[in-house]
C-alpha positions as YAML, in Angstrom:
chain: A
units: angstrom
residues:
- id: 1
  name: UNK
  ca: [-25.53, -17.17, -40.77]
- id: 2
  name: UNK
  ca: [-27.94, -16.25, -43.82]
- id: 3
  name: UNK
  ca: [-25.33, -15.20, -46.27]
- id: 4
  name: UNK
  ca: [-27.92, -13.03, -47.84]
- id: 5
  name: UNK
  ca: [-31.21, -11.38, -45.97]
- id: 6
  name: UNK
  ca: [-34.80, -13.41, -47.75]
- id: 7
  name: UNK
  ca: [-35.91, -10.82, -50.18]
- id: 8
  name: UNK
  ca: [-32.57, -10.72, -51.53]
- id: 9
  name: UNK
  ca: [-32.76, -14.45, -52.14]
- id: 10
  name: UNK
  ca: [-36.07, -14.59, -53.14]
- id: 11
  name: UNK
  ca: [-35.40, -12.49, -56.37]
- id: 12
  name: UNK
  ca: [-32.46, -14.28, -57.83]
- id: 13
  name: UNK
  ca: [-34.01, -15.97, -60.41]
- id: 14
  name: UNK
  ca: [-34.86, -12.65, -62.04]
- id: 15
  name: UNK
  ca: [-30.85, -11.59, -61.66]
- id: 16
  name: UNK
  ca: [-29.94, -13.78, -65.60]
- id: 17
  name: UNK
  ca: [-31.89, -11.31, -67.38]
- id: 18
  name: UNK
  ca: [-30.93, -8.37, -65.43]
- id: 19
  name: UNK
  ca: [-27.36, -9.08, -66.40]
- id: 20
  name: UNK
  ca: [-28.17, -10.09, -69.67]
- id: 21
  name: UNK
  ca: [-29.80, -6.26, -70.49]
- id: 22
  name: UNK
  ca: [-28.59, -4.14, -67.75]
- id: 23
  name: UNK
  ca: [-28.77, -0.69, -69.95]
- id: 24
  name: UNK
  ca: [-32.58, -1.61, -70.94]
- id: 25
  name: UNK
  ca: [-35.69, -0.11, -69.48]
- id: 26
  name: UNK
  ca: [-36.51, -3.87, -69.21]
- id: 27
  name: UNK
  ca: [-33.97, -4.26, -66.79]
- id: 28
  name: UNK
  ca: [-34.48, -0.88, -64.77]
- id: 29
  name: UNK
  ca: [-38.14, -2.14, -64.46]
- id: 30
  name: UNK
  ca: [-37.17, -5.52, -62.91]
- id: 31
  name: UNK
  ca: [-34.83, -3.46, -61.06]
- id: 32
  name: UNK
  ca: [-37.65, -1.39, -59.85]
- id: 33
  name: UNK
  ca: [-39.80, -4.60, -58.96]
- id: 34
  name: UNK
  ca: [-36.41, -6.25, -57.12]
- id: 35
  name: UNK
  ca: [-35.99, -2.84, -54.80]
- id: 36
  name: UNK
  ca: [-40.05, -2.00, -53.88]
- id: 37
  name: UNK
  ca: [-40.28, -6.21, -53.34]
- id: 38
  name: UNK
  ca: [-37.27, -5.85, -51.34]
- id: 39
  name: UNK
  ca: [-37.73, -2.95, -49.30]
- id: 40
  name: UNK
  ca: [-41.59, -3.63, -48.41]
- id: 41
  name: UNK
  ca: [-43.22, -0.90, -46.48]
- id: 42
  name: UNK
  ca: [-41.78, 0.68, -44.11]
- id: 43
  name: UNK
  ca: [-41.63, -0.46, -40.44]
- id: 44
  name: UNK
  ca: [-43.45, 1.45, -37.66]
- id: 45
  name: UNK
  ca: [-40.65, 0.87, -35.08]
- id: 46
  name: UNK
  ca: [-37.95, 3.30, -34.85]
- id: 47
  name: UNK
  ca: [-34.34, 2.10, -33.80]
- id: 48
  name: UNK
  ca: [-32.48, 3.50, -30.85]
- id: 49
  name: UNK
  ca: [-29.80, 5.22, -31.38]
- id: 50
  name: UNK
  ca: [-26.62, 3.40, -29.72]
- id: 51
  name: UNK
  ca: [-25.00, 5.18, -27.16]
- id: 52
  name: UNK
  ca: [-21.34, 5.87, -26.57]
- id: 53
  name: UNK
  ca: [-19.28, 3.51, -23.64]
- id: 54
  name: UNK
  ca: [-16.31, 5.94, -22.81]
- id: 55
  name: UNK
  ca: [-16.03, 8.72, -21.99]
- id: 56
  name: UNK
  ca: [-15.81, 11.32, -25.00]
- id: 57
  name: UNK
  ca: [-16.64, 14.94, -26.50]
- id: 58
  name: UNK
  ca: [-17.02, 16.15, -29.21]
- id: 59
  name: UNK
  ca: [-14.50, 18.45, -30.13]
- id: 60
  name: UNK
  ca: [-15.81, 19.75, -33.46]
- id: 61
  name: UNK
  ca: [-18.86, 19.34, -36.02]
- id: 62
  name: UNK
  ca: [-19.30, 19.41, -39.23]
- id: 63
  name: UNK
  ca: [-21.91, 18.78, -42.04]
- id: 64
  name: UNK
  ca: [-20.39, 14.92, -42.33]
- id: 65
  name: UNK
  ca: [-18.99, 14.09, -39.69]
- id: 66
  name: UNK
  ca: [-18.49, 14.74, -35.67]
- id: 67
  name: UNK
  ca: [-15.19, 14.00, -34.32]
- id: 68
  name: UNK
  ca: [-15.31, 12.91, -31.25]
- id: 69
  name: UNK
  ca: [-12.32, 13.03, -28.40]
- id: 70
  name: UNK
  ca: [-12.04, 10.09, -26.33]
- id: 71
  name: UNK
  ca: [-8.39, 11.55, -25.00]
- id: 72
  name: UNK
  ca: [-7.03, 11.22, -21.30]
- id: 73
  name: UNK
  ca: [-4.65, 13.41, -22.02]
- id: 74
  name: UNK
  ca: [-3.96, 16.95, -23.89]
- id: 75
  name: UNK
  ca: [-0.44, 15.76, -24.65]
- id: 76
  name: UNK
  ca: [1.38, 12.91, -26.71]
- id: 77
  name: UNK
  ca: [0.49, 11.36, -30.49]
- id: 78
  name: UNK
  ca: [-2.79, 11.39, -31.69]
- id: 79
  name: UNK
  ca: [-4.57, 8.57, -33.37]
- id: 80
  name: UNK
  ca: [-7.57, 9.23, -35.14]
- id: 81
  name: UNK
  ca: [-9.64, 5.55, -35.84]
- id: 82
  name: UNK
  ca: [-11.60, 6.38, -39.40]
- id: 83
  name: UNK
  ca: [-14.54, 4.25, -38.65]
- id: 84
  name: UNK
  ca: [-16.90, 2.83, -41.44]
- id: 85
  name: UNK
  ca: [-19.16, 5.04, -43.31]
- id: 86
  name: UNK
  ca: [-21.71, 2.25, -44.55]
- id: 87
  name: UNK
  ca: [-24.73, 1.12, -42.82]
- id: 88
  name: UNK
  ca: [-24.37, 1.39, -38.89]
- id: 89
  name: UNK
  ca: [-22.88, 4.15, -36.96]
- id: 90
  name: UNK
  ca: [-19.87, 4.55, -35.37]
- id: 91
  name: UNK
  ca: [-20.09, 3.21, -31.98]
- id: 92
  name: UNK
  ca: [-19.03, -0.40, -33.30]
- id: 93
  name: UNK
  ca: [-15.48, 1.33, -31.97]
- id: 94
  name: UNK
  ca: [-17.32, 1.43, -28.68]
- id: 95
  name: UNK
  ca: [-19.79, -0.93, -28.56]
- id: 96
  name: UNK
  ca: [-19.99, -1.96, -25.05]
- id: 97
  name: UNK
  ca: [-18.07, -2.83, -21.88]
- id: 98
  name: UNK
  ca: [-15.53, -5.41, -22.92]
- id: 99
  name: UNK
  ca: [-16.18, -4.72, -26.23]
- id: 100
  name: UNK
  ca: [-14.76, -1.64, -27.23]
- id: 101
  name: UNK
  ca: [-11.83, -1.06, -29.36]
- id: 102
  name: UNK
  ca: [-11.26, 2.53, -27.85]
- id: 103
  name: UNK
  ca: [-10.67, 1.36, -24.60]
- id: 104
  name: UNK
  ca: [-8.43, -1.37, -26.01]
- id: 105
  name: UNK
  ca: [-6.60, 1.29, -27.15]
- id: 106
  name: UNK
  ca: [-6.37, 3.25, -24.35]
- id: 107
  name: UNK
  ca: [-5.54, 0.08, -22.58]
- id: 108
  name: UNK
  ca: [-2.24, -0.50, -24.88]
- id: 109
  name: UNK
  ca: [-1.45, 3.23, -23.59]
- id: 110
  name: UNK
  ca: [-3.21, 5.40, -26.46]
- id: 111
  name: UNK
  ca: [-3.76, 8.44, -24.60]
- id: 112
  name: UNK
  ca: [-5.03, 10.75, -27.55]
- id: 113
  name: UNK
  ca: [-7.36, 8.80, -29.10]
- id: 114
  name: UNK
  ca: [-10.11, 10.63, -31.76]
- id: 115
  name: UNK
  ca: [-13.44, 8.88, -33.78]
- id: 116
  name: UNK
  ca: [-14.92, 9.74, -36.75]
- id: 117
  name: UNK
  ca: [-18.76, 9.59, -36.02]
- id: 118
  name: UNK
  ca: [-19.80, 10.41, -39.84]
- id: 119
  name: UNK
  ca: [-23.45, 11.41, -39.51]
- id: 120
  name: UNK
  ca: [-26.47, 10.54, -41.32]
- id: 121
  name: UNK
  ca: [-27.11, 11.89, -44.63]
- id: 122
  name: UNK
  ca: [-29.72, 14.45, -45.25]
- id: 123
  name: UNK
  ca: [-31.67, 14.80, -48.09]
- id: 124
  name: UNK
  ca: [-29.94, 18.04, -49.07]
- id: 125
  name: UNK
  ca: [-26.51, 15.91, -49.25]
- id: 126
  name: UNK
  ca: [-27.47, 13.47, -51.43]
- id: 127
  name: UNK
  ca: [-24.84, 14.56, -53.71]
- id: 128
  name: UNK
  ca: [-22.04, 14.09, -51.60]
- id: 129
  name: UNK
  ca: [-19.50, 12.26, -52.75]
- id: 130
  name: UNK
  ca: [-15.82, 10.44, -51.62]
- id: 131
  name: UNK
  ca: [-14.53, 13.91, -52.17]
- id: 132
  name: UNK
  ca: [-16.74, 15.70, -49.97]
- id: 133
  name: UNK
  ca: [-15.96, 13.09, -46.99]
- id: 134
  name: UNK
  ca: [-11.83, 13.28, -47.71]
- id: 135
  name: UNK
  ca: [-12.44, 17.08, -47.37]
- id: 136
  name: UNK
  ca: [-13.79, 16.58, -43.98]
- id: 137
  name: UNK
  ca: [-11.62, 13.93, -43.13]
- id: 138
  name: UNK
  ca: [-8.85, 16.43, -43.86]
- id: 139
  name: UNK
  ca: [-10.55, 19.25, -42.13]
- id: 140
  name: UNK
  ca: [-10.24, 17.48, -38.70]
- id: 141
  name: UNK
  ca: [-6.76, 16.14, -39.62]
- id: 142
  name: UNK
  ca: [-5.80, 19.94, -39.65]
- id: 143
  name: UNK
  ca: [-7.92, 20.50, -36.82]
- id: 144
  name: UNK
  ca: [-5.99, 18.66, -34.70]
- id: 145
  name: UNK
  ca: [-2.58, 19.12, -35.73]
- id: 146
  name: UNK
  ca: [0.32, 17.92, -36.89]
- id: 147
  name: UNK
  ca: [0.99, 13.81, -38.67]
- id: 148
  name: UNK
  ca: [-1.44, 11.48, -36.74]
- id: 149
  name: UNK
  ca: [-1.80, 7.99, -36.42]
- id: 150
  name: UNK
  ca: [-4.63, 6.72, -38.84]
- id: 151
  name: UNK
  ca: [-6.91, 3.57, -38.09]
- id: 152
  name: UNK
  ca: [-8.94, 2.83, -40.69]
- id: 153
  name: UNK
  ca: [-11.40, 0.68, -39.78]
- id: 154
  name: UNK
  ca: [-14.13, -1.88, -42.92]
- id: 155
  name: UNK
  ca: [-15.45, 0.88, -45.54]
- id: 156
  name: UNK
  ca: [-13.17, 3.39, -43.36]
- id: 157
  name: UNK
  ca: [-9.96, 1.93, -43.88]
- id: 158
  name: UNK
  ca: [-10.25, 2.49, -48.33]
- id: 159
  name: UNK
  ca: [-10.58, 6.20, -47.03]
- id: 160
  name: UNK
  ca: [-7.78, 6.19, -44.47]
- id: 161
  name: UNK
  ca: [-5.63, 4.42, -47.11]
- id: 162
  name: UNK
  ca: [-6.91, 7.04, -49.73]
- id: 163
  name: UNK
  ca: [-6.43, 10.03, -47.62]
- id: 164
  name: UNK
  ca: [-3.05, 8.86, -46.61]
- id: 165
  name: UNK
  ca: [-1.96, 8.78, -50.30]
- id: 166
  name: UNK
  ca: [-3.24, 11.84, -51.09]
- id: 167
  name: UNK
  ca: [-1.71, 13.46, -48.26]
- id: 168
  name: UNK
  ca: [1.21, 11.65, -47.43]
- id: 169
  name: UNK
  ca: [3.01, 14.13, -45.26]
- id: 170
  name: UNK
  ca: [-0.40, 13.98, -42.64]
- id: 171
  name: UNK
  ca: [-0.14, 10.67, -41.67]
- id: 172
  name: UNK
  ca: [2.71, 9.15, -39.56]
- id: 173
  name: UNK
  ca: [1.60, 5.58, -38.95]
- id: 174
  name: UNK
  ca: [-1.35, 3.72, -40.67]
- id: 175
  name: UNK
  ca: [-3.97, 0.89, -39.24]
- id: 176
  name: UNK
  ca: [-5.98, -1.12, -42.07]
- id: 177
  name: UNK
  ca: [-8.06, -3.59, -40.12]
- id: 178
  name: UNK
  ca: [-10.65, -5.54, -42.41]
- id: 179
  name: UNK
  ca: [-10.57, -3.12, -44.86]
- id: 180
  name: UNK
  ca: [-11.38, -4.22, -48.73]
- id: 181
  name: UNK
  ca: [-8.38, -2.48, -50.15]
- id: 182
  name: UNK
  ca: [-8.57, -4.97, -53.97]
- id: 183
  name: UNK
  ca: [-11.69, -6.19, -53.76]
- id: 184
  name: UNK
  ca: [-10.47, -8.39, -56.91]
- id: 185
  name: UNK
  ca: [-8.08, -10.12, -54.90]
- id: 186
  name: UNK
  ca: [-10.56, -12.26, -53.05]
- id: 187
  name: UNK
  ca: [-14.22, -13.64, -52.61]
- id: 188
  name: UNK
  ca: [-16.32, -12.98, -50.27]
- id: 189
  name: UNK
  ca: [-19.71, -11.90, -49.23]
- id: 190
  name: UNK
  ca: [-18.95, -8.39, -50.02]
- id: 191
  name: UNK
  ca: [-17.22, -9.04, -53.74]
- id: 192
  name: UNK
  ca: [-19.94, -11.34, -54.50]
- id: 193
  name: UNK
  ca: [-22.73, -9.06, -53.59]
- id: 194
  name: UNK
  ca: [-21.32, -5.86, -55.93]
- id: 195
  name: UNK
  ca: [-19.65, -7.80, -59.02]
- id: 196
  name: UNK
  ca: [-22.92, -9.93, -59.35]
- id: 197
  name: UNK
  ca: [-25.72, -7.14, -58.86]
- id: 198
  name: UNK
  ca: [-26.03, -4.81, -61.98]
- id: 199
  name: UNK
  ca: [-25.78, -1.82, -61.30]
- id: 200
  name: UNK
  ca: [-29.13, -0.75, -61.95]
- id: 201
  name: UNK
  ca: [-30.26, -2.52, -59.19]
- id: 202
  name: UNK
  ca: [-28.37, 0.34, -56.80]
- id: 203
  name: UNK
  ca: [-28.87, 2.82, -59.02]
- id: 204
  name: UNK
  ca: [-32.95, 2.02, -58.41]
- id: 205
  name: UNK
  ca: [-31.78, 1.70, -54.54]
- id: 206
  name: UNK
  ca: [-30.82, 5.67, -54.91]
- id: 207
  name: UNK
  ca: [-33.59, 6.42, -56.60]
- id: 208
  name: UNK
  ca: [-36.38, 4.75, -54.50]
- id: 209
  name: UNK
  ca: [-34.54, 6.97, -51.37]
- id: 210
  name: UNK
  ca: [-34.89, 10.57, -53.11]
- id: 211
  name: UNK
  ca: [-31.12, 10.65, -53.73]
- id: 212
  name: UNK
  ca: [-30.28, 8.68, -50.92]
- id: 213
  name: UNK
  ca: [-29.77, 5.05, -49.14]
- id: 214
  name: UNK
  ca: [-31.94, 4.73, -46.51]
- id: 215
  name: UNK
  ca: [-30.16, 2.42, -44.01]
- id: 216
  name: UNK
  ca: [-33.49, 0.84, -43.27]
- id: 217
  name: UNK
  ca: [-34.37, -0.15, -46.38]
- id: 218
  name: UNK
  ca: [-30.40, -1.51, -47.01]
- id: 219
  name: UNK
  ca: [-30.92, -3.26, -43.58]
- id: 220
  name: UNK
  ca: [-34.14, -5.22, -45.57]
- id: 221
  name: UNK
  ca: [-32.32, -5.70, -49.08]
- id: 222
  name: UNK
  ca: [-28.92, -7.10, -47.81]
- id: 223
  name: UNK
  ca: [-28.02, -7.34, -44.05]
- id: 224
  name: UNK
  ca: [-27.75, -10.42, -42.74]
- id: 225
  name: UNK
  ca: [-29.65, -12.06, -39.72]
- id: 226
  name: UNK
  ca: [-27.67, -13.28, -36.86]
- id: 227
  name: UNK
  ca: [-28.79, -15.97, -34.76]
- id: 228
  name: UNK
  ca: [-27.70, -15.71, -30.67]
- id: 229
  name: UNK
  ca: [-24.92, -18.91, -31.24]
- id: 230
  name: UNK
  ca: [-23.52, -16.39, -33.42]
- id: 231
  name: UNK
  ca: [-23.95, -13.39, -31.43]
- id: 232
  name: UNK
  ca: [-21.79, -15.21, -28.84]
- id: 233
  name: UNK
  ca: [-19.45, -16.35, -31.16]
- id: 234
  name: UNK
  ca: [-18.56, -13.03, -32.62]
- id: 235
  name: UNK
  ca: [-18.46, -10.63, -28.83]
- id: 236
  name: UNK
  ca: [-16.47, -13.35, -27.10]
- id: 237
  name: UNK
  ca: [-17.98, -12.34, -23.39]
- id: 238
  name: UNK
  ca: [-17.59, -13.95, -20.47]
- id: 239
  name: UNK
  ca: [-21.29, -14.52, -19.77]
- id: 240
  name: UNK
  ca: [-22.82, -17.96, -20.53]
- id: 241
  name: UNK
  ca: [-25.50, -18.23, -23.71]
- id: 242
  name: UNK
  ca: [-27.63, -18.69, -21.37]
- id: 243
  name: UNK
  ca: [-27.23, -16.16, -19.12]
- id: 244
  name: UNK
  ca: [-29.73, -13.32, -17.76]
- id: 245
  name: UNK
  ca: [-25.64, -11.18, -18.79]
- id: 246
  name: UNK
  ca: [-24.99, -12.33, -22.16]
- id: 247
  name: UNK
  ca: [-29.14, -11.86, -22.58]
- id: 248
  name: UNK
  ca: [-28.83, -8.17, -21.81]
- id: 249
  name: UNK
  ca: [-25.93, -7.96, -24.29]
- id: 250
  name: UNK
  ca: [-27.30, -9.54, -26.90]
- id: 251
  name: UNK
  ca: [-30.20, -7.08, -26.30]
- id: 252
  name: UNK
  ca: [-27.62, -4.32, -26.74]
- id: 253
  name: UNK
  ca: [-26.42, -5.82, -30.02]
- id: 254
  name: UNK
  ca: [-29.44, -6.20, -31.78]
- id: 255
  name: UNK
  ca: [-30.95, -2.44, -31.22]
- id: 256
  name: UNK
  ca: [-26.89, -1.43, -32.32]
- id: 257
  name: UNK
  ca: [-27.75, -3.87, -35.27]
- id: 258
  name: UNK
  ca: [-30.99, -2.60, -36.26]
- id: 259
  name: UNK
  ca: [-29.89, 1.40, -35.83]
- id: 260
  name: UNK
  ca: [-28.91, 2.51, -39.29]
- id: 261
  name: UNK
  ca: [-27.42, 5.34, -40.83]
- id: 262
  name: UNK
  ca: [-28.43, 7.03, -44.74]
- id: 263
  name: UNK
  ca: [-25.45, 7.41, -47.44]
- id: 264
  name: UNK
  ca: [-25.64, 10.15, -49.83]
- id: 265
  name: UNK
  ca: [-26.65, 8.23, -53.20]
- id: 266
  name: UNK
  ca: [-23.78, 9.70, -54.84]
- id: 267
  name: UNK
  ca: [-20.81, 8.26, -52.51]
- id: 268
  name: UNK
  ca: [-22.71, 5.31, -52.37]
- id: 269
  name: UNK
  ca: [-22.53, 4.36, -56.27]
- id: 270
  name: UNK
  ca: [-18.80, 5.74, -56.21]
- id: 271
  name: UNK
  ca: [-18.28, 2.98, -54.16]
- id: 272
  name: UNK
  ca: [-20.19, 0.56, -55.68]
- id: 273
  name: UNK
  ca: [-19.19, 0.85, -58.91]
- id: 274
  name: UNK
  ca: [-15.60, 2.52, -58.92]
- id: 275
  name: UNK
  ca: [-13.88, 0.74, -55.58]
- id: 276
  name: UNK
  ca: [-15.76, -2.60, -55.93]
- id: 277
  name: UNK
  ca: [-16.76, -2.78, -59.36]
- id: 278
  name: UNK
  ca: [-13.82, -1.09, -61.30]
- id: 279
  name: UNK
  ca: [-10.94, -1.75, -58.60]
- id: 280
  name: UNK
  ca: [-10.17, 1.46, -59.74]
- id: 281
  name: UNK
  ca: [-8.23, 1.80, -56.10]
- id: 282
  name: UNK
  ca: [-6.02, -1.09, -56.76]
- id: 283
  name: UNK
  ca: [-5.49, -0.16, -60.44]
- id: 284
  name: UNK
  ca: [-4.31, 2.85, -60.19]
- id: 285
  name: UNK
  ca: [-7.41, 4.48, -61.60]
- id: 286
  name: UNK
  ca: [-8.71, 6.08, -58.66]
- id: 287
  name: UNK
  ca: [-9.29, 10.24, -58.59]
- id: 288
  name: UNK
  ca: [-9.54, 11.71, -55.40]
- id: 289
  name: UNK
  ca: [-9.55, 15.55, -54.92]
- id: 290
  name: UNK
  ca: [-7.87, 15.75, -58.67]
- id: 291
  name: UNK
  ca: [-5.39, 13.70, -58.26]
- id: 292
  name: UNK
  ca: [-4.74, 10.14, -58.93]
- id: 293
  name: UNK
  ca: [-4.41, 7.59, -56.48]
- id: 294
  name: UNK
  ca: [-0.81, 6.06, -56.64]
- id: 295
  name: UNK
  ca: [-0.34, 3.97, -53.50]
- id: 296
  name: UNK
  ca: [3.54, 4.01, -54.12]
- id: 297
  name: UNK
  ca: [3.48, 7.18, -52.91]
- id: 298
  name: UNK
  ca: [2.53, 6.31, -49.54]
- id: 299
  name: UNK
  ca: [5.70, 6.86, -47.05]
- id: 300
  name: UNK
  ca: [4.45, 5.56, -43.74]
- id: 301
  name: UNK
  ca: [4.63, 2.27, -41.72]
- id: 302
  name: UNK
  ca: [1.33, 0.22, -42.24]
- id: 303
  name: UNK
  ca: [-0.13, -2.31, -40.31]
- id: 304
  name: UNK
  ca: [-2.61, -5.00, -41.90]
- id: 305
  name: UNK
  ca: [-5.45, -6.56, -40.11]
- id: 306
  name: UNK
  ca: [-7.46, -9.50, -41.22]
- id: 307
  name: UNK
  ca: [-10.36, -11.86, -40.08]
- id: 308
  name: UNK
  ca: [-9.48, -15.31, -40.66]
- id: 309
  name: UNK
  ca: [-13.20, -16.37, -40.71]
- id: 310
  name: UNK
  ca: [-14.69, -13.06, -41.86]
- id: 311
  name: UNK
  ca: [-16.63, -13.62, -45.17]
- id: 312
  name: UNK
  ca: [-17.34, -10.19, -45.50]
- id: 313
  name: UNK
  ca: [-13.92, -9.25, -46.36]
- id: 314
  name: UNK
  ca: [-11.70, -11.82, -47.27]
- id: 315
  name: UNK
  ca: [-7.94, -11.55, -45.84]
- id: 316
  name: UNK
  ca: [-7.13, -11.37, -49.25]
- id: 317
  name: UNK
  ca: [-8.35, -8.30, -50.05]
- id: 318
  name: UNK
  ca: [-7.46, -6.49, -47.23]
- id: 319
  name: UNK
  ca: [-3.35, -7.84, -47.66]
- id: 320
  name: UNK
  ca: [-3.45, -7.25, -51.51]
- id: 321
  name: UNK
  ca: [-2.45, -4.05, -49.82]
- id: 322
  name: UNK
  ca: [1.19, -5.36, -49.44]
- id: 323
  name: UNK
  ca: [1.28, -5.14, -53.34]
- id: 324
  name: UNK
  ca: [-0.27, -1.93, -53.95]
- id: 325
  name: UNK
  ca: [2.64, 0.10, -51.60]
- id: 326
  name: UNK
  ca: [6.50, 0.23, -51.62]
- id: 327
  name: UNK
  ca: [7.71, -1.84, -48.95]
- id: 328
  name: UNK
  ca: [11.00, 0.05, -49.50]
- id: 329
  name: UNK
  ca: [9.20, 3.35, -48.00]
- id: 330
  name: UNK
  ca: [6.58, 1.65, -45.80]
- id: 331
  name: UNK
  ca: [7.44, -1.19, -43.24]
- id: 332
  name: UNK
  ca: [4.74, -3.50, -43.36]
- id: 333
  name: UNK
  ca: [3.21, -5.94, -40.29]
- id: 334
  name: UNK
  ca: [0.12, -8.45, -41.12]
- id: 335
  name: UNK
  ca: [-1.61, -10.30, -38.52]
- id: 336
  name: UNK
  ca: [-4.63, -12.44, -38.93]
- id: 337
  name: UNK
  ca: [-7.28, -12.98, -35.63]
- id: 338
  name: UNK
  ca: [-9.15, -15.59, -35.42]
- id: 339
  name: UNK
  ca: [-12.78, -13.74, -35.59]
- id: 340
  name: UNK
  ca: [-15.42, -13.01, -38.52]
- id: 341
  name: UNK
  ca: [-16.04, -9.17, -39.56]
- id: 342
  name: UNK
  ca: [-17.97, -7.75, -36.41]
- id: 343
  name: UNK
  ca: [-15.63, -9.58, -34.50]
- id: 344
  name: UNK
  ca: [-12.69, -7.83, -35.46]
- id: 345
  name: UNK
  ca: [-14.36, -4.81, -33.91]
- id: 346
  name: UNK
  ca: [-16.36, -6.13, -31.17]
- id: 347
  name: UNK
  ca: [-14.95, -9.13, -29.76]
- id: 348
  name: UNK
  ca: [-13.61, -9.43, -26.39]
- id: 349
  name: UNK
  ca: [-10.69, -11.72, -26.60]
- id: 350
  name: UNK
  ca: [-9.77, -10.35, -30.13]
- id: 351
  name: UNK
  ca: [-9.96, -6.70, -28.83]
- id: 352
  name: UNK
  ca: [-7.88, -7.46, -25.74]
- id: 353
  name: UNK
  ca: [-5.11, -9.81, -27.84]
- id: 354
  name: UNK
  ca: [-4.48, -8.63, -31.11]
- id: 355
  name: UNK
  ca: [-5.66, -4.98, -30.54]
- id: 356
  name: UNK
  ca: [-3.04, -4.45, -27.47]
- id: 357
  name: UNK
  ca: [-0.41, -5.74, -30.12]
- id: 358
  name: UNK
  ca: [-2.07, -3.01, -33.08]
- id: 359
  name: UNK
  ca: [-1.63, -0.49, -29.81]
- id: 360
  name: UNK
  ca: [1.98, -1.50, -29.11]
- id: 361
  name: UNK
  ca: [2.91, -0.88, -32.66]
- id: 362
  name: UNK
  ca: [1.38, 2.35, -32.91]
- id: 363
  name: UNK
  ca: [3.01, 3.52, -29.38]
...
């Protein structure tokens, strides 16, 4: 797998100057040149929005998010899956038959499953912050009623953890899967990118998008490309790489990967600067909804899940959560899946085995 996209790598010779003078006009000008070069002209091709695999309905619709209801019963414990709000859509949790995290939880006995389907940010949403998304999450939790189980995936993981620490009485159990909780605890592609890229680059990317980070441009700048063999490895399908069946699955994956969401610039810069560059959450300095988030105040069992081959979020960045919370009040379960980052949410074997264990733990 290519670790960076081609434009990103080709501009690497500019980094020393940028890093040395990020506050100067020179750095800003060079950052603009990088962004203009990297994103290039708009593509004429429009990616198709991925379809959901498992039957569901929209239970509530807010400006920032749709609450999708996958329930098969009207009673019982509630599980809310907090999908990532980063680059790709929430269908990562329900990608395809035999590659659906939602279906894996259902097979494990979970009858009332809901998913946060974060909406692509409009121009009017460019000033939305992390607080705005936490408020939306709080509305969803209150709509569902009572303490519930919260499952945070990747970028949805730190959001779920912050929410559970901010509103401990509203979360019964917490699952964090492939979640970058302490970016300084290990080295990964994500941490290297965040720490080594000058803030001026990220700010120019927001400026380029008129106050938003446009998903299609971010895909060109940062996202890796996948070869057929890599897609087969992460999905772990029954079909062989050269089969017609896998060719259809590969097309579905490439269509899914090509469709992106736009992010509010304010939210994006908060994530990059406060959570990734400054590690405020793990340092106990992050403020959410008017209060400093003290993870030792968490009061629920926690399941930590990481991919052993994950080069996007290192296992150490997930498992660092254990030292940040109080084990006397939070029973901790840890598990490592033999997969990379996307395989953690889409891999057939991982979903069938590891996520069955998660479902049993929740159930």
